[in-house]
C-alpha positions as CSV (number, residue, x, y, z in Angstrom):
1,X,-126.2,-14.5,-41.6
2,X,-129.0,-16.0,-43.7
3,X,-130.7,-12.6,-44.1
4,X,-127.4,-11.0,-45.1
5,X,-126.8,-13.7,-47.8
6,X,-130.4,-13.3,-49.1
7,X,-129.9,-9.5,-49.4
8,X,-126.6,-10.1,-51.3
9,X,-128.2,-12.5,-53.7
10,X,-131.0,-9.9,-54.3
11,X,-128.4,-7.2,-55.1
12,X,-126.7,-9.6,-57.5
13,X,-130.0,-10.3,-59.3
14,X,-130.5,-6.5,-59.6
15,X,-127.0,-6.0,-61.0
16,X,-127.7,-8.7,-63.6
17,X,-130.8,-6.9,-64.7
18,X,-129.2,-3.5,-64.9
19,X,-126.2,-4.8,-66.9
20,X,-128.1,-7.1,-69.2
21,X,-127.7,-5.0,-72.3
22,X,-124.0,-4.5,-71.7
23,X,-123.4,-8.2,-71.3
24,X,-125.0,-8.8,-74.7
25,X,-122.9,-6.1,-76.3
26,X,-119.7,-7.6,-74.8
27,X,-120.6,-11.0,-76.1
28,X,-121.2,-9.6,-79.5
29,X,-117.7,-8.1,-79.4
30,X,-116.3,-11.6,-78.7
31,X,-118.4,-13.2,-81.4
32,X,-117.1,-10.7,-84.0
33,X,-113.6,-12.3,-83.6
34,X,-113.3,-15.2,-86.1
35,X,-111.4,-17.5,-83.8
36,X,-111.5,-20.6,-86.1
37,X,-108.9,-22.9,-84.7
38,X,-109.0,-25.4,-87.6
39,X,-107.7,-22.8,-90.1
40,X,-104.1,-21.4,-89.7
41,X,-105.2,-18.3,-91.5
42,X,-107.2,-17.3,-88.4
43,X,-104.3,-17.8,-85.9
44,X,-104.0,-14.1,-85.1
45,X,-107.8,-13.9,-84.5
46,X,-107.6,-16.9,-82.2
47,X,-105.0,-15.1,-80.2
48,X,-107.1,-12.0,-80.2
49,X,-110.1,-13.9,-78.8
50,X,-107.9,-15.3,-76.0
51,X,-106.8,-11.8,-75.1
52,X,-110.4,-10.6,-75.0
53,X,-111.4,-13.5,-72.7
54,X,-108.4,-12.8,-70.4
55,X,-109.3,-9.1,-70.2
56,X,-112.9,-10.0,-69.4
57,X,-111.8,-12.2,-66.5
58,X,-109.6,-9.4,-65.2
59,X,-112.5,-6.9,-65.4
60,X,-114.6,-9.4,-63.5
61,X,-112.0,-9.3,-60.6
62,X,-109.9,-12.4,-61.2
63,X,-106.2,-12.8,-61.6
64,X,-106.0,-13.7,-65.3
65,X,-103.2,-14.6,-67.7
66,X,-102.5,-16.3,-71.0
67,X,-100.7,-19.6,-70.9
68,X,-98.9,-20.1,-74.1
69,X,-98.8,-23.6,-75.5
70,X,-97.4,-25.2,-78.7
71,X,-100.7,-24.3,-80.2
72,X,-103.3,-21.8,-79.1
73,X,-103.1,-20.1,-75.7
74,X,-105.1,-21.3,-72.7
75,X,-106.7,-18.5,-70.7
76,X,-106.4,-19.0,-67.0
77,X,-108.0,-17.0,-64.2
78,X,-108.6,-17.5,-60.5
79,X,-110.0,-16.0,-57.4
80,X,-109.1,-18.2,-54.3
81,X,-109.8,-16.0,-51.3
82,X,-112.6,-18.0,-49.7
83,X,-110.8,-20.3,-47.3
84,X,-112.7,-23.4,-46.4
85,X,-115.2,-22.9,-49.2
86,X,-115.4,-25.3,-52.2
87,X,-113.4,-24.6,-55.3
88,X,-115.0,-24.8,-58.7
89,X,-113.0,-25.4,-61.9
90,X,-114.8,-23.7,-64.8
91,X,-114.0,-24.9,-68.3
92,X,-114.9,-23.5,-71.6
93,X,-113.5,-22.8,-75.1
94,X,-113.2,-19.6,-77.1
95,X,-112.4,-21.3,-80.5
96,X,-115.1,-22.0,-83.0
97,X,-115.9,-24.2,-85.9
98,X,-115.4,-22.9,-89.5
99,X,-118.4,-21.0,-90.8
100,X,-118.7,-22.8,-94.1
101,X,-121.0,-23.0,-96.1
102,X,-121.1,-19.2,-96.0
103,X,-124.0,-18.9,-98.6
104,X,-126.4,-20.6,-96.2
105,X,-126.1,-17.9,-93.5
106,X,-128.9,-15.4,-93.3
107,X,-126.6,-12.9,-91.7
108,X,-122.7,-13.1,-91.8
109,X,-121.4,-15.5,-89.3
110,X,-119.0,-13.0,-87.6
111,X,-121.5,-10.1,-87.6
112,X,-123.6,-10.9,-84.6
113,X,-127.2,-10.1,-85.4
114,X,-130.3,-10.2,-83.1
115,X,-133.5,-11.6,-84.7
116,X,-136.6,-12.8,-82.8
117,X,-134.9,-12.7,-79.5
118,X,-131.9,-14.8,-80.6
119,X,-128.3,-13.8,-81.2
120,X,-127.0,-15.2,-84.5
121,X,-123.3,-15.8,-85.0
122,X,-120.7,-18.6,-85.2
123,X,-119.9,-19.5,-81.6
124,X,-123.1,-18.0,-80.1
125,X,-123.9,-21.2,-78.3
126,X,-120.8,-23.3,-78.9
127,X,-119.2,-22.2,-76.7
128,X,-118.6,-18.5,-76.4
129,X,-122.1,-17.5,-75.3
130,X,-122.4,-20.3,-72.7
131,X,-118.8,-19.9,-71.4
132,X,-119.4,-16.1,-71.1
133,X,-122.3,-16.6,-68.7
134,X,-119.9,-17.8,-66.0
135,X,-117.6,-14.8,-66.4
136,X,-120.5,-12.4,-66.1
137,X,-121.8,-14.3,-63.0
138,X,-118.5,-13.9,-61.3
139,X,-118.4,-10.2,-62.2
140,X,-121.8,-9.7,-60.6
141,X,-120.6,-11.1,-57.3
142,X,-117.3,-9.2,-57.4
143,X,-118.9,-5.8,-58.3
144,X,-121.8,-6.3,-55.8
145,X,-120.4,-8.1,-52.8
146,X,-116.7,-7.5,-53.4
147,X,-116.0,-11.2,-53.1
148,X,-117.2,-14.7,-54.1
149,X,-118.7,-17.2,-51.7
150,X,-116.6,-19.9,-53.3
151,X,-113.2,-20.2,-55.0
152,X,-113.1,-20.3,-58.8
153,X,-110.5,-21.3,-61.3
154,X,-111.2,-20.7,-65.0
155,X,-109.6,-22.7,-67.8
156,X,-110.7,-21.5,-71.2
157,X,-108.9,-23.1,-74.1
158,X,-108.6,-22.4,-77.8
159,X,-108.3,-25.9,-79.3
160,X,-111.5,-27.7,-78.3
161,X,-112.7,-27.8,-81.9
162,X,-109.4,-29.4,-83.1
163,X,-109.0,-32.0,-80.4
164,X,-107.6,-30.1,-77.3
165,X,-104.1,-31.1,-78.2
166,X,-102.4,-29.1,-75.4
167,X,-105.1,-29.1,-72.7
168,X,-104.1,-32.4,-71.1
169,X,-100.5,-31.4,-71.0
170,X,-101.5,-28.2,-69.2
171,X,-103.7,-30.1,-66.7
172,X,-100.9,-32.6,-66.0
173,X,-98.3,-29.9,-65.4
174,X,-100.5,-27.8,-63.2
175,X,-102.1,-30.5,-61.0
176,X,-101.3,-28.7,-57.8
177,X,-102.4,-25.4,-59.0
178,X,-105.7,-26.8,-60.3
179,X,-106.8,-28.6,-57.2
180,X,-110.6,-28.3,-56.7
181,X,-113.8,-29.9,-55.7
182,X,-116.0,-29.9,-58.8
183,X,-115.7,-28.9,-62.4
184,X,-118.4,-26.8,-64.2
185,X,-118.9,-26.9,-67.9
186,X,-121.6,-25.3,-70.0
187,X,-121.1,-26.8,-73.5
188,X,-124.2,-29.0,-73.6
189,X,-127.9,-28.2,-74.1
190,X,-131.2,-28.0,-72.3
191,X,-133.6,-30.9,-72.9
192,X,-136.1,-28.7,-74.7
193,X,-137.3,-25.1,-74.7
194,X,-138.5,-24.4,-71.2
195,X,-137.1,-27.6,-69.8
196,X,-133.6,-27.0,-68.4
197,X,-131.4,-30.0,-67.8
198,X,-128.4,-31.3,-66.0
199,X,-126.4,-33.9,-68.0
200,X,-125.3,-36.6,-65.7
201,X,-124.0,-39.1,-68.2
202,X,-121.8,-39.1,-71.4
203,X,-121.1,-41.9,-73.8
204,X,-117.5,-42.7,-74.6
205,X,-116.0,-43.2,-78.0
206,X,-113.5,-45.1,-80.0
207,X,-112.6,-44.0,-83.5
208,X,-110.7,-45.9,-86.1
209,X,-110.2,-46.4,-89.9
210,X,-109.9,-49.7,-91.8
211,X,-108.4,-49.9,-95.3
212,X,-108.4,-53.1,-97.5
213,X,-105.6,-53.2,-100.0
214,X,-106.1,-55.4,-103.1
215,X,-104.2,-55.2,-106.4
216,X,-101.3,-52.6,-106.7
217,X,-103.5,-50.5,-109.0
218,X,-107.1,-50.3,-110.3
219,X,-107.7,-53.1,-112.8
220,X,-110.0,-53.5,-115.8
221,X,-113.1,-55.3,-114.4
222,X,-113.6,-57.2,-117.7
223,X,-110.1,-58.4,-118.1
224,X,-109.4,-59.2,-114.4
225,X,-112.8,-59.4,-112.8
226,X,-113.5,-62.7,-111.1
227,X,-109.8,-63.6,-110.7
228,X,-108.8,-61.1,-107.9
229,X,-110.5,-59.9,-104.8
230,X,-112.4,-56.6,-105.0
231,X,-111.6,-54.6,-101.8
232,X,-114.9,-52.6,-102.0
233,X,-117.0,-55.8,-102.2
234,X,-115.1,-57.4,-99.3
235,X,-115.2,-54.3,-97.1
236,X,-119.0,-54.0,-97.7
237,X,-119.3,-57.5,-96.5
238,X,-117.2,-56.9,-93.4
239,X,-119.3,-53.9,-92.5
240,X,-122.5,-55.9,-93.0
241,X,-121.2,-58.4,-90.3
242,X,-120.9,-55.7,-87.6
243,X,-124.7,-55.9,-86.7
244,X,-127.3,-58.7,-86.7
245,X,-130.9,-58.2,-87.8
246,X,-131.8,-57.0,-84.3
247,X,-129.4,-54.1,-84.4
248,X,-126.9,-55.7,-81.9
249,X,-123.2,-55.2,-82.5
250,X,-121.5,-58.5,-83.3
251,X,-117.9,-57.6,-82.1
252,X,-117.0,-60.4,-79.6
253,X,-117.2,-59.2,-76.0
254,X,-118.8,-55.9,-77.0
255,X,-121.6,-56.1,-74.4
256,X,-119.7,-58.0,-71.7
257,X,-119.1,-55.0,-69.4
258,X,-122.2,-52.9,-70.3
259,X,-124.0,-51.7,-67.1
260,X,-127.8,-52.3,-67.7
261,X,-130.1,-49.3,-67.3
262,X,-131.9,-49.3,-64.0
263,X,-135.7,-49.4,-64.0
264,X,-135.6,-45.9,-62.4
265,X,-133.6,-44.5,-65.2
266,X,-135.8,-46.1,-67.8
267,X,-138.9,-44.6,-66.1
268,X,-137.3,-41.2,-65.9
269,X,-136.5,-41.3,-69.6
270,X,-140.0,-42.5,-70.5
271,X,-141.5,-39.6,-68.5
272,X,-139.7,-36.9,-70.5
273,X,-141.8,-35.3,-73.2
274,X,-140.7,-36.8,-76.5
275,X,-142.7,-36.9,-79.8
276,X,-141.0,-39.7,-81.8
277,X,-143.1,-38.9,-85.0
278,X,-141.9,-35.3,-84.9
279,X,-138.4,-36.4,-84.2
280,X,-138.3,-38.6,-87.2
281,X,-140.0,-36.0,-89.4
282,X,-137.4,-33.4,-88.3
283,X,-134.6,-35.8,-89.3
284,X,-136.2,-36.8,-92.5
285,X,-136.3,-40.5,-92.0
286,X,-139.3,-42.8,-92.3
287,X,-138.8,-45.0,-89.2
288,X,-136.6,-45.4,-86.2
289,X,-133.9,-48.1,-86.2
290,X,-131.6,-49.5,-83.5
291,X,-131.0,-52.2,-81.0
292,X,-134.2,-54.2,-80.3
293,X,-135.8,-53.9,-76.9
294,X,-134.9,-50.2,-76.3
295,X,-136.6,-46.9,-76.9
296,X,-135.2,-44.2,-79.2
297,X,-134.1,-42.2,-76.1
298,X,-132.4,-45.1,-74.5
299,X,-130.6,-46.0,-77.7
300,X,-129.4,-42.4,-78.1
301,X,-128.2,-41.8,-74.6
302,X,-127.4,-45.0,-72.8
303,X,-126.8,-47.9,-75.2
304,X,-123.5,-48.6,-77.1
305,X,-123.4,-48.3,-80.9
306,X,-121.1,-49.0,-83.8
307,X,-121.4,-46.8,-86.9
308,X,-119.6,-46.4,-90.2
309,X,-119.0,-42.6,-90.7
310,X,-117.5,-42.8,-94.1
311,X,-117.0,-45.5,-96.8
312,X,-115.1,-44.9,-100.0
313,X,-113.2,-46.7,-102.7
314,X,-113.0,-47.0,-106.5
315,X,-114.4,-44.5,-109.0
316,X,-116.4,-41.6,-107.6
317,X,-117.1,-39.5,-110.8
318,X,-120.0,-39.2,-113.2
319,X,-120.9,-42.2,-115.3
320,X,-119.5,-45.7,-115.2
321,X,-115.9,-46.8,-115.0
322,X,-115.4,-50.5,-115.1
323,X,-112.6,-51.2,-112.6
324,X,-111.6,-53.5,-109.8
325,X,-110.5,-50.8,-107.2
326,X,-107.1,-51.2,-105.6
327,X,-108.4,-50.3,-102.1
328,X,-111.4,-49.4,-100.0
329,X,-111.7,-47.5,-96.7
330,X,-114.2,-47.2,-93.9
331,X,-114.2,-44.8,-91.0
332,X,-115.8,-46.4,-87.9
333,X,-116.7,-45.0,-84.5
334,X,-118.3,-46.8,-81.6
335,X,-120.2,-44.9,-78.8
336,X,-119.6,-46.6,-75.5
337,X,-121.4,-46.7,-72.2
338,X,-120.0,-47.0,-68.6
339,X,-117.6,-49.8,-67.9
340,X,-116.8,-50.5,-71.6
341,X,-113.1,-50.0,-72.2
342,X,-112.3,-48.0,-75.3
343,X,-108.8,-49.5,-75.7
344,X,-109.9,-53.1,-75.3
345,X,-112.8,-52.7,-77.7
346,X,-110.6,-51.1,-80.3
347,X,-108.5,-54.2,-80.3
348,X,-111.6,-56.4,-80.3
349,X,-112.9,-54.5,-83.4
350,X,-109.5,-55.0,-85.2
351,X,-109.5,-58.7,-84.3
352,X,-113.0,-59.1,-85.6
353,X,-112.3,-57.5,-88.9
354,X,-109.1,-59.3,-89.3
355,X,-110.6,-62.7,-88.5
356,X,-113.4,-62.2,-91.1
357,X,-111.1,-60.8,-93.8
358,X,-110.5,-63.3,-96.6
359,X,-107.3,-64.0,-98.5
360,X,-106.6,-61.8,-101.4
361,X,-106.7,-58.4,-99.6
362,X,-104.5,-56.9,-96.9
363,X,-106.1,-55.2,-93.9
364,X,-104.7,-51.9,-92.6
365,X,-106.1,-50.6,-89.3
366,X,-105.6,-47.2,-87.8
367,X,-106.7,-46.2,-84.3
368,X,-107.5,-42.5,-84.0
369,X,-108.7,-41.8,-80.5
370,X,-110.9,-43.0,-77.7
371,X,-112.3,-42.2,-74.3
372,X,-114.5,-44.1,-71.8
373,X,-118.1,-43.2,-70.8
374,X,-119.0,-41.4,-67.6
375,X,-122.0,-41.3,-65.3
376,X,-122.2,-39.0,-62.3
377,X,-124.2,-39.3,-59.0
378,X,-127.4,-37.3,-59.3
379,X,-127.7,-37.2,-55.5
380,X,-124.3,-35.6,-54.8
381,X,-124.3,-32.2,-52.9
382,X,-122.9,-30.6,-56.1
383,X,-125.8,-31.8,-58.2
384,X,-128.2,-30.6,-55.5
385,X,-126.6,-27.1,-55.6
386,X,-126.9,-27.0,-59.4
387,X,-130.5,-28.2,-59.3
388,X,-131.4,-25.4,-56.9
389,X,-129.6,-22.7,-58.8
390,X,-131.2,-23.7,-62.1
391,X,-134.7,-23.9,-60.6
392,X,-134.3,-20.4,-59.3
393,X,-133.0,-18.9,-62.6
394,X,-135.3,-20.8,-65.0
395,X,-138.4,-21.0,-62.8
396,X,-138.7,-24.8,-63.1
397,X,-136.4,-27.5,-61.8
398,X,-134.1,-29.2,-64.3
399,X,-134.5,-32.7,-65.5
400,X,-131.6,-35.2,-65.5
401,X,-130.5,-36.4,-68.9
402,X,-127.7,-38.3,-70.5
403,X,-125.8,-37.2,-73.6
404,X,-125.2,-39.5,-76.5
405,X,-122.0,-37.7,-77.5
406,X,-118.6,-37.6,-75.8
407,X,-116.8,-34.7,-74.1
408,X,-113.2,-35.9,-73.7
409,X,-112.3,-33.1,-71.3
410,X,-114.8,-34.4,-68.7
411,X,-113.0,-37.8,-68.7
412,X,-109.6,-35.9,-68.5
413,X,-110.8,-33.9,-65.4
414,X,-111.7,-37.1,-63.7
415,X,-108.5,-38.9,-64.7
416,X,-106.0,-36.1,-64.1
417,X,-107.6,-33.9,-61.4
418,X,-110.0,-36.4,-59.8
419,X,-113.0,-34.2,-60.4
420,X,-116.6,-34.9,-61.3
421,X,-118.3,-32.4,-63.5
422,X,-121.5,-30.4,-63.5
423,X,-122.7,-30.3,-67.2
424,X,-125.0,-27.3,-67.2
425,X,-126.2,-26.5,-70.7
426,X,-128.1,-23.2,-71.3
427,X,-128.5,-23.7,-75.1
428,X,-130.8,-25.9,-77.2
429,X,-130.0,-28.8,-79.5
430,X,-131.8,-26.8,-82.2
431,X,-129.3,-23.8,-82.0
432,X,-127.5,-25.0,-85.1
433,X,-124.2,-25.9,-83.4
434,X,-121.5,-26.4,-86.1
435,X,-124.1,-25.4,-88.8
436,X,-125.0,-22.2,-90.6
437,X,-127.2,-19.8,-88.6
438,X,-125.9,-20.8,-85.2
439,X,-127.8,-18.9,-82.5
440,X,-128.4,-18.5,-78.8
441,X,-131.6,-17.4,-77.2
442,X,-131.0,-14.1,-75.3
443,X,-133.5,-15.2,-72.6
444,X,-131.5,-18.4,-72.1
445,X,-128.2,-16.4,-72.1
446,X,-129.5,-14.2,-69.2
447,X,-131.0,-17.2,-67.4
448,X,-127.7,-19.0,-67.7
449,X,-125.9,-16.0,-66.1
450,X,-128.3,-15.9,-63.2
451,X,-128.1,-19.7,-62.7
452,X,-124.3,-19.5,-62.6
453,X,-124.5,-16.6,-60.1
454,X,-126.9,-18.6,-57.9
455,X,-124.7,-21.7,-58.3
456,X,-121.8,-20.0,-56.5
457,X,-124.2,-19.2,-53.6
458,X,-125.6,-22.8,-53.5
459,X,-122.2,-24.4,-53.6
460,X,-121.0,-22.3,-50.6
461,X,-123.9,-23.7,-48.6
């Protein structure tokens, strides 16, 4: 049996080599479709992209359909003819970010262009190219062996870039149909070129907006200044109270439930190649900043934060305008780590701001969204399978990393379907995701397909 399996995997590797150019051509066809979910003008294109993905799943040998929602359709495909074998739920998205600013693209964003071994187009890495690797891996098995060694269920949505409004409703309504053992998502990145990675932890998030209301209209600062509260002045003071001079967040209870990093994790982070001077130079900042007692990597991946994402109020035009503004607004997000509760900390932030808000202004607080952080067991059999598959395809074993951002669908998979997720990124952080000149290394694209193909084999074992 082992010899037969080995021959099958060799045949699949050969198929991937033989079909490599076609895979790139098909990806280019998908990338030409401007499936921008944020802009209603592209609604027909979004639907066209969904149809293309459905057809690709069908060609690969899966039963595939479009599930219409109140927004953009969800593409669903499955092959479940391996009784007793694990079932993997593969998630991805076919919608993309707007391409603006267009004048900063070297080649048009929806005319996929190959330069220096990279494929340039909006969605190349996020997430059409990465999602496509799993479809082609399934195709290789079905065309070569006639079957898969595991069961697979694909969920490819068209609203990830606008908040996945209808995904949770779909997952809730299809709980029975979507039973599985592990989820697989490729919407993250490798650690660095030549260093593949498995992401085992994600920070959570809470997002809110606070507005201070002062006088009913802007007032002349000479006539009224000194007699009424200035909302901009006061809000700036409130923002200043959020951190102490050591970079620690001052919201009461903020750190109460934080799980400390283990010495093993700190050592693993420290052993990763990281040039802090080059990192700071790339970002254009003179020095690192953050919570005292932690490295830059630890702060980015595994410590909680509180940041003002926008601050505005009063006159914004050229030259002076002497007014007391009628209002001021700040947009705030906190990145959370395991055991911190997004709902509780949102209330704690509100209470902190309200308690420090003086008379003379009225505080308005809006809670936008939130999700808790996640950390997965790096010693699970699913992680071992992924590690082996990636080592085979990339030629080196992957490192385990955390991600400072949040992927809400990962939390939803755990909450609704009870699934842990393998976060297997084939792209790079430098692929210009959400920016002009987004691109995907063709070598990484092909390695990703091979890693996915070997993953199905490893999971079956």
